[in-house]
C-alpha positions, 0 to 999 in steps of 0.5 A: 480559477487559478493562483496567479503566481507562486512566491519567489524563490527567496520567499519559498525557501521552505522545506514544506509547502502546501496548497489548500484554497479557501474556495476548493472547487474553484481551484483547477490550475496551478501557476506556470511558475510552479516549478520555481519551488526548487527548495521545497522538500514536502508538498501537500495539495488538498481539498481543491478542484485540481484536474492534473499537475503541471509539467513544470513539477519535474523541476521540483528537484529537492522534493522528497514527499508529495501528498495529494488528498481529497481531490475529487476531480483529479484524473491524471499525472503529466508524463513528466511525473517520472522525472521526479528522481528525488521523490521518496514518498507519495501519498494518494488519498481519495483521488476518486476519478483517478484510475491510472498512473503515467507509464513513466511512474516506474522510473521513480525511485520511491521508498514509500507509496500509500494509495488510500480510497482510490478507484483502482480495479488493478494496480498500475505498473508499480512492480518496476519500483524496485526501491519501494520499502513500504506499500499501503493500500487502504480501502481499495475497495474495487481492487480485484488482484495484485499484479502477477509479477508483484514479487518483483518488489523484493525490497518491500519490508512492510505491506498492507492490503485493506478494504472497507466495509461500506462498499456494496455492504461487504468487504472489498471486491468479490473478485479478490480471491487470492494472491499471485504465486510470485508473492513469495518473492517478497524476500525482504517482507517483515510485516504484512497486513491483510484486512477486510478481504472477505473474498480471499480464499487462499494464500499461495504455496510460495507464502512459506518463502517469506523467510523474513516475515515476523508479523502477520496480521489477518483480519476479517478474511472470512473465506480464508479456510486454511493456511498453506502447508508451507506456512510452517516454513516461516521460521522468523514469524513471531507474532500472528494477529488474527482472531480466527487463527489465534483461537485455532492455534490456541486449541492446538496448544491446549491439545499439546502441540509443540507448534506454539509457544504462547497465545495472548489476547493480541495474537500469537507469539510463535516458537519455530513452527512444528510439523505437528500443527493441524492448522495447515493444509496438508 
C-alpha cells in the first residue's frame, strides 16, 4: 500500500508534518513527490510498515528534526540521507530490523541524536559527527562497545548510555565491559549517565580528563568495583548520582575525609576532590 500523493506545497507550508496511517502494517512506500515538502521543519513517521525512505528526502532542505519510531520493517536509509545538511535532530525509536546507517551518515551536521531500542551491536560511524552535542543511547541492549575513536565527538555536552532489564534477564550485553581510552577526549562533556550496564568493569584512566563534567549518574553498574585514580581530577564535578558510590563516599566523609562537602539522598554534592579519598583505585 502507498499514499498516492503528498499535499501540494501551498497545502503543506507547515512547520510540522507526520505520517501515521490508519492501517500501519500495510504502509510500505511513501509517494515519489515526498521531497515537495520543502517547508517542513519537523517530520515524524510512526507506526507503519515503511521499509526505507525515498531518495527524494534529500530535497527537504528546511527540515531540522526527523523522528522515526515504531517502524518494525525499516531496514535501511537511502545513500542520499547524508545530503540533509539542515538536519539537526534525529530520533530513531524501536527500528528493530535496522542494524546499520549509511556511509554518508557522517556528512550530517547533527546536534542531537537519539537511538532508542535499536539492534546495534556496534555503533555505526558516528564519530565524524563533530557538531553533535547530545547523544542518547537508550535501551541499547545488544550494544557491545563504543567505537575506539569515540572521543572524536569533542563537542558533546550530554551523553547517556542505558540498557534495559528485559534482555536475557540481565542489564544489557555481557560484552560491554569498558569504555574506550579515547573517552577522556570528550572535553565538552558536562553530564554523563551510565545506567544498567551490568557488565561494565572499569572506567578508563583518561576519565579524569573530563574537566567539564559536572553531573555524573551511575546506576545499576554492579560489576564496576572502583573508580580510576584519575577521578580526583574531575574538579568541575558537583553532583554524583549513584546509590553505590554515594554510600561509599558518605562513609569517607563520616571518617573525616575532606574529599566530600556533603551527601544527600539524591547523590553527592562535591567539593574539589581530595587525594585522601579511599574510593579510588591507587
